[in-house]
C-alpha positions as CSV (number, residue, x, y, z in Angstrom):
1,M,19.9,61.7,-52.7
2,K,16.4,62.3,-54.0
3,L,15.9,58.5,-54.3
4,K,17.0,58.0,-50.8
5,N,14.5,60.6,-49.5
6,I,11.7,59.1,-51.5
7,L,12.5,55.6,-50.1
8,N,12.6,56.9,-46.5
9,G,9.3,58.6,-47.0
10,L,7.7,55.5,-48.4
11,F,9.0,53.5,-45.4
12,F,7.7,56.0,-42.9
13,T,4.3,56.0,-44.6
14,M,4.0,52.2,-44.6
15,L,5.1,52.1,-40.9
16,C,2.3,54.6,-40.0
17,I,-0.3,52.5,-41.8
18,A,0.9,49.4,-40.0
19,V,0.8,51.0,-36.6
20,A,-2.6,52.5,-37.3
21,S,-3.9,49.0,-38.3
22,C,-2.6,47.4,-35.1
23,K,-5.4,48.3,-32.7
24,K,-5.8,47.0,-29.2
25,D,-8.3,44.4,-30.4
26,E,-7.0,42.6,-33.4
27,F,-10.5,41.5,-34.4
28,D,-13.2,44.1,-35.4
29,P,-16.4,42.9,-33.6
30,S,-18.5,44.6,-36.2
31,V,-17.4,42.0,-38.7
32,N,-19.9,39.2,-38.9
33,L,-18.6,35.6,-38.7
34,S,-20.6,33.0,-40.5
35,R,-19.8,30.4,-37.8
36,Q,-18.3,30.6,-34.3
37,F,-14.8,29.1,-33.7
38,L,-14.9,25.7,-32.0
39,P,-13.5,25.4,-28.4
40,T,-9.9,24.1,-28.4
41,T,-7.5,22.5,-25.9
42,L,-10.2,20.4,-24.3
43,K,-9.0,18.9,-21.0
44,V,-10.6,16.4,-18.7
45,T,-9.7,16.2,-15.0
46,A,-11.5,13.2,-13.4
47,G,-11.5,12.3,-9.7
48,E,-13.4,10.1,-7.2
49,T,-16.7,12.1,-7.2
50,Q,-16.5,14.6,-10.0
51,V,-15.0,15.4,-13.4
52,Q,-14.1,18.9,-14.8
53,I,-14.1,19.5,-18.5
54,S,-12.4,22.7,-19.6
55,W,-11.4,24.4,-22.8
56,S,-9.9,27.5,-24.3
57,K,-12.3,30.3,-25.0
58,A,-13.4,30.5,-28.6
59,L,-11.3,32.7,-30.9
60,F,-12.3,36.3,-31.3
61,T,-14.5,36.4,-28.2
62,T,-13.8,38.8,-25.4
63,S,-14.9,39.1,-21.8
64,K,-17.6,41.5,-22.9
65,D,-19.2,39.0,-25.3
66,S,-22.1,36.9,-24.1
67,V,-20.6,33.7,-25.2
68,T,-22.2,30.4,-24.2
69,Y,-21.1,26.8,-24.8
70,T,-23.1,23.6,-25.1
71,V,-21.7,20.4,-23.6
72,L,-23.1,16.9,-24.6
73,V,-22.1,13.9,-22.5
74,S,-22.9,10.4,-23.5
75,T,-22.0,6.8,-22.9
76,D,-22.2,6.4,-26.7
77,S,-19.0,7.5,-28.5
78,T,-21.0,8.1,-31.7
79,F,-23.6,10.2,-29.9
80,A,-26.2,8.4,-32.0
81,S,-28.4,7.6,-29.0
82,T,-30.0,10.4,-27.0
83,S,-31.4,8.1,-24.3
84,Q,-28.3,8.4,-22.1
85,M,-27.2,11.9,-23.2
86,L,-26.7,14.7,-20.8
87,T,-26.9,18.3,-22.1
88,K,-25.4,21.3,-20.2
89,V,-25.1,25.0,-21.3
90,T,-22.5,27.2,-19.6
91,D,-21.2,30.7,-20.0
92,T,-17.7,29.8,-18.7
93,A,-14.9,27.8,-20.4
94,S,-15.3,24.8,-18.1
95,I,-18.0,22.7,-16.5
96,T,-17.9,20.3,-13.5
97,L,-20.1,17.2,-13.3
98,T,-20.5,15.2,-10.2
99,D,-21.6,11.7,-9.3
100,D,-25.1,13.1,-9.1
101,D,-24.9,13.7,-12.8
102,L,-22.8,10.7,-13.9
103,A,-22.7,7.0,-12.9
104,V,-19.5,5.9,-11.2
105,K,-17.1,3.9,-13.2
106,Q,-19.1,4.3,-16.4
107,K,-17.1,5.4,-19.4
108,Y,-18.3,8.7,-20.9
109,Y,-17.5,11.0,-23.9
110,A,-18.2,14.7,-24.3
111,L,-18.7,17.1,-27.1
112,V,-18.3,20.9,-26.7
113,K,-19.4,23.7,-29.1
114,T,-19.5,27.5,-29.0
115,N,-23.1,28.6,-29.4
116,G,-24.0,31.0,-32.2
117,A,-25.2,34.5,-31.5
118,G,-27.2,36.7,-33.9
119,T,-26.5,35.7,-37.4
120,T,-23.4,33.7,-36.4
121,A,-23.9,30.0,-36.5
122,D,-22.8,27.5,-33.8
123,S,-19.2,26.2,-34.1
124,K,-18.4,22.7,-34.9
125,W,-18.0,20.2,-32.0
126,G,-14.8,19.6,-30.1
127,R,-14.4,16.1,-28.6
128,T,-12.8,15.0,-25.4
129,P,-11.2,11.6,-24.8
130,A,-13.1,9.0,-22.8
131,F,-13.4,9.6,-19.1
132,S,-15.1,8.3,-16.0
133,I,-15.6,9.1,-12.3
134,T,-13.6,6.6,-10.3
135,G,-15.9,6.6,-7.4
136,E,-15.3,7.3,-3.7
137,Q,-13.6,4.6,-1.6
138,I,-14.8,4.5,1.9
139,F,-14.0,0.8,2.5
140,S,-11.0,0.0,4.6
141,P,-8.7,-2.7,3.4
142,V,-10.1,-6.1,4.3
143,L,-8.0,-7.6,7.0
144,P,-6.9,-11.2,6.2
145,S,-7.5,-12.1,9.8
146,E,-11.2,-11.2,9.3
147,I,-11.7,-13.3,6.2
148,K,-12.9,-16.8,7.1
149,D,-13.9,-19.6,4.9
150,K,-17.6,-18.7,5.3
151,S,-17.7,-15.2,6.6
152,V,-16.0,-11.8,6.3
153,T,-16.0,-8.5,8.3
154,L,-16.1,-5.4,6.0
155,R,-15.2,-2.1,7.6
156,W,-15.5,1.5,6.3
157,R,-14.8,5.0,7.3
158,N,-17.5,6.9,9.1
159,T,-20.1,7.9,6.5
160,A,-23.8,8.8,7.1
161,N,-26.9,7.4,5.5
162,L,-25.4,4.2,4.1
163,T,-28.1,1.8,2.9
164,K,-26.7,-1.5,1.6
165,I,-23.8,-3.7,0.5
166,S,-24.0,-5.5,-2.8
167,L,-21.9,-8.7,-2.8
168,K,-21.2,-10.7,-5.9
169,A,-19.2,-13.9,-6.3
170,T,-17.2,-14.7,-9.4
171,S,-20.3,-16.7,-10.6
172,G,-23.9,-16.0,-9.7
173,A,-26.1,-13.0,-9.1
174,A,-25.3,-10.2,-6.7
175,I,-27.0,-10.3,-3.3
176,E,-28.0,-7.2,-1.5
177,I,-27.4,-6.9,2.3
178,P,-29.3,-4.0,4.0
179,L,-27.4,-1.9,6.5
180,T,-29.1,-1.2,9.8
181,A,-28.6,2.0,11.7
182,N,-26.3,0.1,14.1
183,D,-24.2,-1.2,11.2
184,V,-23.8,2.4,9.9
185,A,-22.9,3.6,13.4
186,D,-20.4,0.8,14.0
187,N,-18.7,1.2,10.6
188,F,-18.5,-2.5,10.0
189,K,-20.6,-5.4,9.0
190,L,-20.1,-9.2,9.6
191,I,-21.4,-11.1,6.5
192,T,-21.9,-14.8,6.9
193,G,-23.0,-17.6,4.6
194,L,-20.1,-17.3,2.1
195,T,-18.5,-20.1,0.1
196,P,-15.0,-21.2,0.7
197,L,-12.3,-20.6,-2.0
198,T,-14.4,-18.0,-3.7
199,S,-13.6,-14.5,-5.0
200,Y,-16.0,-11.8,-4.0
201,V,-16.6,-8.1,-5.0
202,A,-18.3,-5.9,-2.4
203,E,-19.9,-2.5,-3.1
204,I,-21.3,-0.2,-0.5
205,Y,-24.1,2.3,-1.4
206,Q,-25.7,5.5,-0.1
207,G,-29.0,5.2,-1.7
208,A,-28.2,4.7,-5.4
209,K,-24.8,6.3,-5.1
210,L,-21.8,3.9,-5.0
211,K,-19.4,4.9,-2.1
212,G,-16.8,2.1,-2.2
213,T,-15.6,-1.2,-3.7
214,T,-13.4,-3.9,-2.3
215,T,-12.5,-7.5,-3.2
216,F,-11.5,-10.5,-1.1
217,V,-11.1,-14.3,-1.5
218,T,-12.4,-16.7,1.1
219,P,-9.9,-19.4,2.2
220,E,-10.4,-23.1,2.1
221,P,-11.8,-24.6,5.3
222,S,-9.0,-25.3,7.8
223,I,-8.4,-29.0,8.1
224,F,-6.5,-29.9,11.2
225,T,-4.5,-33.1,11.5
226,V,-4.8,-32.9,15.2
227,I,-6.3,-30.4,17.6
228,L,-4.7,-29.7,21.0
229,E,-6.1,-28.4,24.3
230,P,-4.2,-26.2,26.7
231,G,-2.1,-28.5,28.8
232,D,-1.4,-30.9,26.0
233,D,2.3,-31.4,25.1
234,L,3.0,-29.3,22.0
235,I,6.6,-30.6,21.7
236,V,5.3,-34.1,21.4
237,A,2.8,-33.1,18.8
238,V,5.4,-31.4,16.7
239,N,7.8,-34.3,17.0
240,N,5.1,-36.8,16.0
241,A,3.8,-34.6,13.1
242,A,4.5,-35.6,9.5
243,N,5.5,-33.2,6.8
244,G,2.5,-31.0,5.9
245,D,0.5,-31.7,9.0
246,V,-1.6,-29.0,10.6
247,I,-1.7,-28.8,14.4
248,G,-4.7,-26.8,15.7
249,L,-4.5,-25.1,19.1
250,K,-7.8,-24.4,21.0
251,P,-7.9,-21.1,22.9
252,G,-5.8,-21.0,26.0
253,T,-2.1,-20.8,27.1
254,Y,0.5,-23.4,26.1
255,N,3.7,-23.6,28.0
256,V,6.7,-24.9,25.9
257,A,9.9,-24.6,28.0
258,E,12.1,-26.3,25.4
259,N,12.8,-25.7,21.7
260,L,10.1,-26.6,19.2
261,V,12.1,-28.4,16.6
262,F,10.8,-28.8,13.0
263,A,13.3,-31.5,11.9
264,Q,13.4,-31.9,8.0
265,K,9.6,-31.3,7.7
266,S,7.3,-28.4,7.3
267,V,4.5,-28.2,9.9
268,T,1.6,-25.7,10.5
269,L,0.7,-24.4,14.0
270,Q,-2.6,-22.6,13.8
271,S,-5.1,-21.4,16.4
272,V,-8.6,-22.9,15.9
273,S,-10.2,-19.5,16.6
274,G,-7.9,-17.6,14.2
275,N,-7.4,-15.1,17.0
276,P,-4.0,-14.5,18.6
277,G,-5.7,-12.7,21.4
278,D,-7.1,-15.9,22.9
279,T,-4.3,-18.4,21.9
280,K,-0.9,-18.0,23.5
281,V,2.3,-20.0,23.4
282,N,5.0,-19.3,26.0
283,F,8.0,-20.5,24.1
284,K,11.8,-20.7,24.0
285,E,12.6,-21.1,20.3
286,V,11.2,-22.4,17.0
287,V,14.0,-24.3,15.3
288,L,14.0,-25.3,11.7
289,A,16.5,-28.1,11.4
290,G,17.8,-29.6,8.2
291,T,16.8,-29.8,4.6
292,G,13.0,-29.6,4.1
293,A,12.3,-27.9,7.4
294,G,9.7,-25.1,7.3
295,A,7.0,-23.6,9.3
296,V,3.6,-22.0,9.0
297,L,2.4,-20.2,12.1
298,K,-1.0,-18.6,12.2
299,G,-3.2,-16.8,14.6
300,I,-1.0,-17.3,17.7
301,E,0.6,-15.1,20.3
302,F,4.2,-16.1,20.9
303,D,5.6,-14.7,24.2
304,G,9.3,-15.3,24.9
305,A,9.4,-13.8,28.4
306,A,8.7,-16.9,30.5
307,Y,11.6,-19.0,29.0
308,S,14.0,-16.2,28.1
309,A,13.6,-16.7,24.3
310,A,16.7,-15.7,22.3
311,Y,15.1,-16.1,18.9
312,F,11.7,-16.5,17.4
313,I,12.9,-18.7,14.5
314,N,16.3,-20.2,14.4
315,L,17.7,-22.0,11.3
316,V,20.2,-24.8,11.8
317,G,21.8,-27.3,9.5
318,G,20.4,-30.3,11.4
319,V,19.8,-31.5,14.9
320,G,23.2,-31.1,16.6
321,N,24.7,-29.7,13.5
322,D,24.0,-26.0,13.4
323,A,26.4,-25.1,10.6
324,G,25.7,-27.9,8.2
325,A,24.4,-27.1,4.8
326,A,20.6,-27.3,4.3
327,T,17.9,-26.2,2.0
328,F,14.8,-25.2,3.9
329,S,11.4,-25.0,2.4
330,S,9.6,-21.7,3.5
331,I,8.5,-19.7,6.4
332,L,5.0,-18.1,6.8
333,V,4.0,-16.1,9.9
334,D,0.4,-14.8,9.5
335,N,-1.7,-13.0,12.1
336,C,0.7,-13.6,15.0
337,N,1.9,-11.4,17.9
338,I,5.6,-12.0,18.8
339,H,7.3,-10.3,21.7
340,N,9.9,-10.4,24.4
341,L,13.0,-11.8,22.6
342,A,16.6,-11.3,23.7
343,N,18.2,-11.3,20.2
344,C,16.0,-11.3,17.1
345,I,13.0,-12.5,15.2
346,M,15.0,-14.7,12.8
347,R,18.5,-16.0,12.9
348,A,19.9,-17.5,9.7
349,N,23.7,-16.9,9.8
350,R,25.1,-20.0,11.3
351,A,26.4,-21.7,8.2
352,A,29.1,-20.7,5.7
353,N,28.0,-18.1,3.2
354,G,25.2,-19.5,1.0
355,D,25.2,-22.9,2.6
356,H,21.8,-22.3,4.1
357,K,19.1,-21.7,1.4
358,I,15.4,-21.0,1.6
359,N,12.7,-20.2,-1.0
360,S,10.5,-17.7,0.8
361,I,10.1,-15.8,4.1
362,K,6.8,-14.1,4.7
363,F,5.5,-12.1,7.7
364,T,2.0,-10.7,7.3
365,N,-0.8,-9.3,9.5
366,S,1.4,-9.6,12.5
367,K,2.9,-7.6,15.3
368,A,6.5,-7.9,16.7
369,Y,7.7,-5.8,19.6
370,D,10.0,-5.7,22.6
371,I,13.0,-7.3,20.9
372,S,16.4,-6.1,22.1
373,S,18.7,-7.6,19.4
374,G,21.5,-7.7,22.0
375,A,24.9,-6.5,20.9
376,T,25.3,-8.7,17.8
377,Y,22.0,-9.4,16.1
378,V,19.5,-7.4,14.1
379,T,15.8,-8.0,13.8
380,F,16.2,-10.2,10.8
381,T,19.7,-11.6,10.9
382,I,20.0,-13.3,7.5
383,E,23.3,-12.1,6.1
384,K,24.6,-15.6,5.2
385,L,21.3,-16.9,4.0
386,E,20.6,-17.4,0.3
387,F,16.9,-16.7,-0.1
388,K,14.6,-15.9,-3.1
389,T,11.9,-13.7,-1.6
390,M,11.2,-11.9,1.6
391,E,7.9,-10.2,2.2
392,L,6.8,-8.2,5.2
393,S,3.3,-6.8,4.9
394,N,0.4,-5.4,6.9
395,S,2.5,-5.7,10.1
396,T,3.7,-3.5,13.0
397,F,7.2,-3.5,14.5
398,Y,8.1,-1.4,17.6
399,N,10.6,-1.4,20.4
400,I,13.1,-3.4,18.3
401,G,16.8,-2.9,18.6
402,R,19.6,-2.3,16.2
403,T,18.9,-2.4,12.5
404,F,16.0,-4.2,10.8
405,I,17.4,-6.5,8.0
406,S,21.0,-7.5,7.6
407,A,21.8,-9.3,4.3
408,G,25.2,-7.8,3.5
409,T,27.7,-10.7,3.7
410,T,29.0,-11.6,0.3
411,L,27.2,-14.6,-1.1
412,P,28.5,-17.0,-3.9
413,S,28.2,-15.5,-7.4
414,S,25.9,-18.4,-8.2
415,A,23.3,-17.1,-5.8
416,A,20.2,-15.7,-7.4
417,K,19.3,-12.0,-6.8
418,P,16.7,-12.0,-4.0
419,S,13.7,-9.6,-3.6
420,V,12.6,-7.9,-0.4
421,L,9.3,-6.2,-0.1
422,I,8.1,-4.1,2.9
423,D,4.5,-3.0,2.2
424,N,2.0,-1.4,4.5
425,C,4.0,-1.7,7.7
426,T,4.3,0.5,10.8
427,F,7.6,1.0,12.6
428,N,8.2,2.9,15.8
429,N,11.1,3.3,18.2
430,F,13.6,1.1,16.4
431,G,17.3,0.9,15.6
432,S,20.4,1.4,17.8
433,G,23.5,0.8,15.7
434,G,26.9,-0.4,16.8
435,N,29.2,-3.2,15.5
436,N,28.8,-1.9,11.9
437,R,25.0,-2.2,12.2
438,N,24.5,1.3,10.9
439,Y,21.9,1.1,8.2
440,L,18.5,1.4,9.8
441,I,16.2,-0.4,7.3
442,I,18.3,-2.8,5.3
443,D,22.0,-3.5,4.7
444,A,22.6,-5.5,1.5
445,N,26.1,-4.1,1.1
446,A,27.3,-5.2,-2.4
447,N,25.0,-8.1,-2.8
448,P,22.6,-7.6,-5.7
449,I,19.0,-7.2,-4.4
450,D,15.6,-5.9,-5.5
451,F,14.2,-3.9,-2.6
452,V,10.9,-2.1,-2.3
453,L,9.7,-0.1,0.7
454,R,6.2,1.3,0.1
455,N,3.0,2.4,1.9
456,S,4.7,2.3,5.3
457,I,5.2,4.6,8.3
458,L,8.6,4.8,10.0
459,A,9.1,6.9,13.1
460,N,11.3,7.5,16.1
461,S,14.8,6.1,15.4
462,P,17.0,5.3,17.0
463,M,15.7,3.9,20.3
464,T,16.2,6.1,23.3
465,G,19.9,6.5,24.0
466,G,20.9,4.7,20.9
467,A,22.8,5.8,17.8
468,I,22.7,4.8,14.1
469,G,24.5,5.7,10.9
470,N,23.5,8.6,8.7
471,A,22.1,6.5,5.8
472,A,18.7,4.8,6.0
473,L,19.7,1.8,3.9
474,R,22.5,0.3,1.8
475,A,22.0,-1.7,-1.4
476,A,24.8,-0.4,-3.6
477,A,25.3,-3.2,-6.1
478,P,25.1,-1.9,-9.7
479,T,22.4,-4.5,-10.6
480,S,20.3,-3.8,-7.5
481,M,16.9,-2.2,-8.0
482,V,15.6,0.0,-5.1
483,S,12.2,1.7,-4.8
484,V,11.1,3.8,-1.9
485,T,7.6,5.2,-2.5
486,N,4.4,6.4,-0.7
487,N,5.8,6.4,2.8
488,N,5.5,8.7,5.8
489,I,8.6,9.2,8.0
490,F,9.2,11.4,11.0
491,K,11.8,11.7,13.7
492,L,14.3,9.4,12.0
493,T,17.7,10.6,13.1
494,N,21.2,9.3,13.7
495,G,20.8,9.8,17.5
496,A,24.0,12.0,17.6
497,S,24.2,15.2,19.6
498,P,23.2,17.3,17.8
499,A,21.0,14.8,15.8
500,A,20.9,14.7,12.0
501,D,18.0,13.4,9.9
502,L,18.7,10.1,8.2
503,T,19.3,10.3,4.5
504,F,18.5,8.0,1.5
505,P,21.2,7.3,-1.1
506,N,20.7,8.7,-4.6
507,Y,19.7,5.3,-5.9
508,A,16.9,5.2,-3.3
509,T,15.5,8.7,-3.5
510,P,12.0,8.5,-2.0
511,A,9.0,9.3,-4.2
512,N,5.7,10.6,-2.8
513,L,7.3,11.0,0.6
514,K,5.3,12.5,3.5
515,T,6.7,13.8,6.7
516,I,3.7,14.1,8.9
517,D,4.5,14.0,12.6
518,L,1.8,11.8,14.2
519,G,2.8,12.7,17.8
520,W,4.2,9.2,18.6
521,N,7.1,8.7,21.0
522,A,9.1,5.8,22.3
523,A,6.2,4.7,24.6
524,T,3.5,4.7,21.9
525,T,1.8,1.4,21.3
526,D,-1.4,2.6,19.7
527,F,-0.7,3.7,16.2
528,S,-4.2,4.5,15.0
529,L,-4.3,7.1,12.3
530,P,-6.4,10.2,13.1
531,A,-9.9,10.4,11.5
532,G,-9.6,12.4,8.3
533,S,-5.8,12.0,8.1
534,E,-4.5,12.2,4.5
535,L,-2.4,9.1,5.4
536,R,-5.6,7.1,5.2
537,T,-5.7,7.6,1.4
538,S,-2.0,8.1,0.5
539,G,-1.1,4.5,-0.5
540,T,-0.2,3.4,-4.0
541,N,-3.7,2.0,-4.3
542,G,-5.5,4.9,-2.7
543,G,-5.8,3.2,0.7
544,P,-4.0,3.9,3.9
545,I,-0.2,3.7,4.5
546,G,1.1,1.9,7.5
547,D,-0.3,-1.3,8.9
548,P,-4.0,-1.3,7.9
549,R,-5.1,-2.4,11.4
550,W,-4.5,1.2,12.5
551,A,-6.8,2.6,9.9
552,K,-10.0,1.0,11.1
C-alpha cells in the first residue's frame, strides 16, 4: 500500500512539472538563437502580369516580433551575377512582383531568408522553383479571312497608350511598326508588305511593356486556273474544270439555277476578293458525284432561296447513280456564308452503310443559318458515311432545325474510328427533334468515335415550338472518347412543358463549363461578346470561346 501511494505521488509530481513547463508560448523569447530559422513551404503563384512568392513564417517568431525577410530574384539560377538581380525586403510572409519589376516571359529564380535581429544571424536561404510572368494577352485571335499572302489585320481589345507592334518572321530581324492614335482608337492595324508562306510572331507594346503575342502564317498566293465575271456560266466552268483547278469569282452575283456537279474531280471555287460579303452565288445544290469528287469553297456567300435549295453539299455515287459505292476525296468550306436551305448543309446517307467514304470534312470561319432540316434530315446528315475526320471551327450556326450531327447508323466493323472536333463555334436557336432525332449535338449511337466539343457557346434549344430529347449527345460505344470542355451553355432545354435542362451523359461530363446567359433569343443574329466579358478569355488557350469573329 505504501509503495502504491509513493508511486501515485511521484506520478502527480511529474504531471505538475509537465503542466508547468507547457506554457502558452512553447519558445522562450529570452533564449538567444545563433541563427534565424529559414522560411519554409515556399510557394510561387504566377499570372499574366504579376507573381506572388509566399512562405511560412520562420519558426519561433510571433506576431509581436519585428521579423523581416530578404528576397533575391535573378535570371541566374546560381545567383553568381548581380547585374540582373532584384532585392526586396518585406515584413510579411509574401511578396508580389509585377511586370514593372520583372520582364515578361523571362525565367526567374528567387531566394528568401529570414533577416537576423540583435545577436541572431540571418537564416540560410530558401529557394523557389523557376517561374515567369506569362504576359498579358490583348490580341484577339487572328481571323484566317484577314490573313492574306502579303498582308494581315491584327486586332486587340481596347487598351490605352499602345505604342508599337514588333513583327518577326521565322528568319530575319524583327521590324517595328509604330501605332498611331487612330490605330489605338480603332483597335486594329493592317500590316502590308509580308512574304507569302511565312510564319510570323507579332508582339504589341505599351512603351517597353509587352501586352500581347500572337502568331500567324501567310498563305501562298492564290493561283486561279480561270477567273469568272458575274454573268459568266459557272456550271460550264465547273464542267470544263480539271481535277485540282481553281476557279476564281470576281465580286458580284452569280445565278446557278441547276446543280453544280463535281464529277470524279476536286475543284476549288474561290472569291478573288476573299470576301463573302461581295461575292454571292444563288445556287440549287453542290453535288459531289463518284470516286475522287471533292470541293474547296472559299470566300463566297451561298444563298439557296432563289432556287429552293434542298442541300448545300450532296454526296452521290455517280451521275445518275446516287446509291453507288464511291470514295470521295475531301470537303473544305472556308470563310463562306451559307443560308436558306430546305433540308441540310450536307447529305451523305444515300448509299448502303459504309459504301460512301471520305477522308476529311472541314467547315471553318463560316456562317450557316436559316436551315429547316425538314422532317427527316439533320444539319449534317452523315449517318451512313464512313469518314476519318470532321472539323467545325471558328464558325456560327443559328436558326437550324433538328439535331446537328447524325452519325449513328451502324457501320461495318472494318470502318476506322472517326474523329469529330467542334472548336470555337457559336450556336443559337437550333434543334427540334422528332423521328428519333433526339440528341441535340451529335448522335453516334454505338459507333466508336472520338468527339471533342470545346471553346464553344450553345444557346436557345430547341427552336421555338420544337422539342428535343433530354440528352445533349450520344456516343456510347465502349471505345469512344468524348471530351466536353471550356464551353458556355444557356437555355438548352428539351422544349417540354415544363421544360427540363438538357443533360450530358456520365462519359461526357463537361469540364470548365460556364452558364452565362448572354441575353440572346431566337431572333438574335449579332452574337458579339460584351466588352470585358470573362468569355473573352475562357478558352483553352486563354482566348475567347465561341466564334472568334464575335470577340473583335
